N, C-alpha and C positions, 0 to 999 in steps of 0.2 A: 368128781363123779364120772363114772363114764359110762361108754354108748349098752354095754350090757345090762346097766342098773335102771335105766330108764322102763318106765312100766309101756305095756300096749298104747299105742296111738299117743304117746309124748314128744314132746319136742326138746330141742338140745341146740343150743349153739356151738358147734365144736370148736376147742380150745388146744388143740392139739394130736397129730397123726403118727403113727412108726413111719420110721426108712421104710415104708413100700411102695416102689415105685407104681402100683397097680391102683393103689388105693387115692390118690391122685387124679388118675383118670376116671375114675369111678364117680369123683366130686366132690370124694373125702377130704376137702380143707379147711385149714382155719376159715372162721367165719360163716362158715355157711350152718345153714339151719339140718337137722337133719328130725326123723320121728324113727318111732321104732315099731312095726308094721306086725311084725311076728315073734314069736319066741317057739323055735322046736326043741323038744321033749329030747331028754337024756343029753342034754350037754353039745347038742346037735348048734348050727349057726342060727343067727338071727336073719332077720329080714329085715334092711335099714330102706326110707323113703329118702330121697335128696334131690331137689329137681324136679320131683315129679317121676323120677328113675327108680325102680325095687331093688335093692341088692341083698344077696345073701352074703353074710361076713361071718367065718369062723368064729365062735366064744371068743377064742383066746385070740384073735384081734380084737375084737368088739374088748372088750377088756385094758386095751392099750388104747384105744382113739378116746382121749380126753375129753370133759365137754365143760364150756364157761359155766353158763346157767339151764334151765329146763321150763319148758312149759306145760299150762296144765292140757291141752291137745293139740293134735295135727290139723290140716284144713283136709275136709274132705272130698275125697276124689271120686269120681264117679267110672 
């Protein structure tokens, strides 16, 4: 499964990330929990939450971020 396949507010554990230096700096590392918060229309970016930070990621890149497993929902943040 990949990041772009998650449903809104569903979490997954990152298994593998493509060789993009910026992704690691943004928190996209194996073992981290990620939650899909928003999916834009017309194939635009997705917004993912990792450690309380929201980051927009191109959908083509989200398709290359592999997840180990998924969980029902993310923790709610105010």
